[in-house]
C-alpha positions as a Python dict, from the first residue, in 0.01 Angstrom:
ca = {
    (1, 'M'): (0, 0, 0),
    (2, 'I'): (224, -306, 25),
    (3, 'R'): (251, -322, -354),
    (4, 'A'): (380, 37, -353),
    (5, 'I'): (687, -50, -144),
    (6, 'D'): (882, -176, -446),
    (7, 'I'): (774, 124, -653),
    (8, 'L'): (896, 364, -384),
    (9, 'K'): (1210, 179, -272),
    (10, 'D'): (1445, 430, -439),
    (11, 'E'): (1269, 720, -266),
    (12, 'F'): (1292, 543, 70),
    (13, 'A'): (1665, 483, 15),
    (14, 'R'): (1720, 847, -87),
    (15, 'R'): (1565, 955, 242),
    (16, 'G'): (1758, 699, 445),
    (17, 'A'): (1444, 507, 543),
    (18, 'E'): (1432, 132, 580),
    (19, 'V'): (1088, -15, 516),
    (20, 'V'): (1007, -358, 656),
    (21, 'C'): (693, -551, 571),
    (22, 'P'): (652, -874, 768),
    (23, 'E'): (511, -1192, 615),
    (24, 'F'): (138, -1212, 688),
    (25, 'R'): (-192, -1322, 538),
    (26, 'Q'): (-439, -1050, 640),
    (27, 'T'): (-342, -932, 985),
    (28, 'L'): (-81, -1002, 1247),
    (29, 'S'): (-181, -1133, 1590),
    (30, 'V'): (-123, -938, 1911),
    (31, 'S'): (157, -1179, 2005),
    (32, 'E'): (327, -1122, 1666),
    (33, 'L'): (288, -746, 1703),
    (34, 'L'): (434, -755, 2054),
    (35, 'Q'): (750, -899, 1901),
    (36, 'L'): (766, -675, 1592),
    (37, 'V'): (643, -326, 1684),
    (38, 'P'): (909, -248, 1949),
    (39, 'Q'): (1184, -305, 1688),
    (40, 'Y'): (1081, -10, 1470),
    (41, 'D'): (1055, 368, 1490),
    (42, 'G'): (721, 388, 1307),
    (43, 'W'): (418, 167, 1256),
    (44, 'I'): (176, 194, 967),
    (45, 'I'): (-127, 19, 1118),
    (46, 'G'): (-337, -185, 879),
    (47, 'D'): (-620, -405, 1003),
    (48, 'D'): (-403, -543, 1283),
    (49, 'P'): (-521, -519, 1645),
    (50, 'A'): (-357, -196, 1764),
    (51, 'T'): (-418, -262, 2132),
    (52, 'A'): (-294, -80, 2442),
    (53, 'Q'): (-67, -378, 2508),
    (54, 'V'): (97, -341, 2165),
    (55, 'F'): (142, 36, 2213),
    (56, 'Q'): (299, -27, 2557),
    (57, 'A'): (544, -274, 2405),
    (58, 'G'): (620, -28, 2127),
    (59, 'R'): (686, 255, 2372),
    (60, 'A'): (920, 31, 2571),
    (61, 'G'): (1108, -28, 2246),
    (62, 'R'): (1190, 206, 1957),
    (63, 'L'): (837, 303, 1849),
    (64, 'R'): (794, 680, 1823),
    (65, 'A'): (505, 720, 1576),
    (66, 'A'): (200, 530, 1449),
    (67, 'V'): (-51, 608, 1176),
    (68, 'K'): (-359, 411, 1066),
    (69, 'W'): (-378, 396, 689),
    (70, 'G'): (-727, 410, 545),
    (71, 'A'): (-1038, 550, 703),
    (72, 'G'): (-1153, 268, 933),
    (73, 'T'): (-1023, 287, 1288),
    (74, 'D'): (-1224, 27, 1479),
    (75, 'N'): (-911, -182, 1539),
    (76, 'V'): (-720, 101, 1709),
    (77, 'D'): (-731, 153, 2085),
    (78, 'F'): (-692, 532, 2079),
    (79, 'A'): (-713, 562, 2458),
    (80, 'G'): (-442, 299, 2498),
    (81, 'A'): (-227, 478, 2241),
    (82, 'A'): (-275, 812, 2419),
    (83, 'E'): (-178, 659, 2754),
    (84, 'C'): (152, 564, 2593),
    (85, 'G'): (200, 911, 2446),
    (86, 'F'): (97, 832, 2089),
    (87, 'S'): (-139, 1048, 1887),
    (88, 'V'): (-256, 807, 1618),
    (89, 'T'): (-410, 965, 1309),
    (90, 'N'): (-568, 806, 1006),
    (91, 'T'): (-605, 891, 639),
    (92, 'P'): (-977, 960, 582),
    (93, 'G'): (-1097, 945, 225),
    (94, 'T'): (-845, 676, 137),
    (95, 'F'): (-1008, 378, -34),
    (96, 'G'): (-1357, 525, 10),
    (97, 'E'): (-1457, 453, -348),
    (98, 'E'): (-1303, 106, -335),
    (99, 'V'): (-1490, 17, -15),
    (100, 'S'): (-1811, 151, -169),
    (101, 'D'): (-1761, -65, -478),
    (102, 'V'): (-1716, -382, -273),
    (103, 'A'): (-2013, -296, -47),
    (104, 'V'): (-2237, -248, -350),
    (105, 'A'): (-2110, -574, -503),
    (106, 'Y'): (-2195, -763, -182),
    (107, 'L'): (-2530, -587, -159),
    (108, 'I'): (-2631, -694, -509),
    (109, 'G'): (-2481, -1043, -474),
    (110, 'L'): (-2666, -1114, -151),
    (111, 'A'): (-2994, -961, -271),
    (112, 'R'): (-2984, -1154, -599),
    (113, 'D'): (-2856, -1474, -437),
    (114, 'L'): (-2551, -1481, -665),
    (115, 'F'): (-2298, -1627, -423),
    (116, 'C'): (-2446, -1978, -410),
    (117, 'G'): (-2439, -2070, -776),
    (118, 'P'): (-2574, -2387, -933),
    (119, 'G'): (-2412, -2700, -806),
    (120, 'S'): (-2273, -2537, -494),
    (121, 'A'): (-2269, -2730, -169),
    (122, 'D'): (-2556, -2513, -46),
    (123, 'R'): (-2809, -2601, -312),
    (124, 'P'): (-2865, -2843, -598),
    (125, 'L'): (-2809, -2759, -962),
    (126, 'A'): (-3060, -2497, -1081),
    (127, 'Q'): (-3319, -2628, -1325),
    (128, 'T'): (-3364, -2308, -1524),
    (129, 'A'): (-3205, -1966, -1560),
    (130, 'R'): (-3499, -1830, -1359),
    (131, 'D'): (-3410, -2065, -1072),
    (132, 'L'): (-3050, -1948, -1091),
    (133, 'F'): (-3132, -1576, -1072),
    (134, 'A'): (-3439, -1598, -849),
    (135, 'G'): (-3325, -1331, -602),
    (136, 'Q'): (-3520, -1011, -567),
    (137, 'D'): (-3405, -664, -661),
    (138, 'C'): (-3255, -447, -388),
    (139, 'R'): (-3525, -180, -390),
    (140, 'S'): (-3818, -419, -344),
    (141, 'R'): (-3639, -592, -57),
    (142, 'G'): (-3572, -260, 116),
    (143, 'I'): (-3198, -315, 97),
    (144, 'R'): (-2995, 3, 118),
    (145, 'P'): (-2625, 64, 170),
    (146, 'H'): (-2530, 206, 509),
    (147, 'R'): (-2266, 475, 457),
    (148, 'A'): (-2023, 244, 282),
    (149, 'G'): (-1688, 390, 185),
    (150, 'D'): (-1685, 767, 211),
    (151, 'G'): (-1991, 760, 435),
    (152, 'E'): (-2222, 1060, 411),
    (153, 'K'): (-2106, 1136, 56),
    (154, 'A'): (-2194, 790, -77),
    (155, 'Q'): (-2496, 792, -304),
    (156, 'C'): (-2654, 505, -493),
    (157, 'P'): (-2890, 662, -747),
    (158, 'W'): (-2894, 344, -956),
    (159, 'F'): (-3087, 181, -670),
    (160, 'G'): (-3318, 480, -641),
    (161, 'C'): (-3197, 538, -286),
    (162, 'R'): (-2961, 734, -71),
    (163, 'C'): (-2734, 587, 193),
    (164, 'L'): (-2867, 556, 545),
}
């Protein structure tokens, strides 16, 4: 989404909207949000902690609307938002395929022991290719994805399984 800001800047300007994206690495802290959120009319919540305290600070300032982009909402205190008069919605179905792809990549990588390659700090240099790829396949280990991405719709026929 952040990469789309530059692409959409002309549209924002045409509609008289100012878009501000603070400097951050992955998420902002509650203390950072307490300073930022009250300054703006709207908040597009990412993975940041959307706590009751942040919503209270926002309500005391300019904040009038909040939306959680993506499907995951575990970082949003909906009760705290409601107490402040906010009805926070999300965008289900967004990034479902992408999340599924990453979940499957982790599933295979962990099952096949691909993340600790030869010469890593966790193990000595592998002696043979068989030593390097000695992990077991997902099916024989009973490894199954658990509703990754779009949840109930996610299927993994290449593993011979369905999502739990």
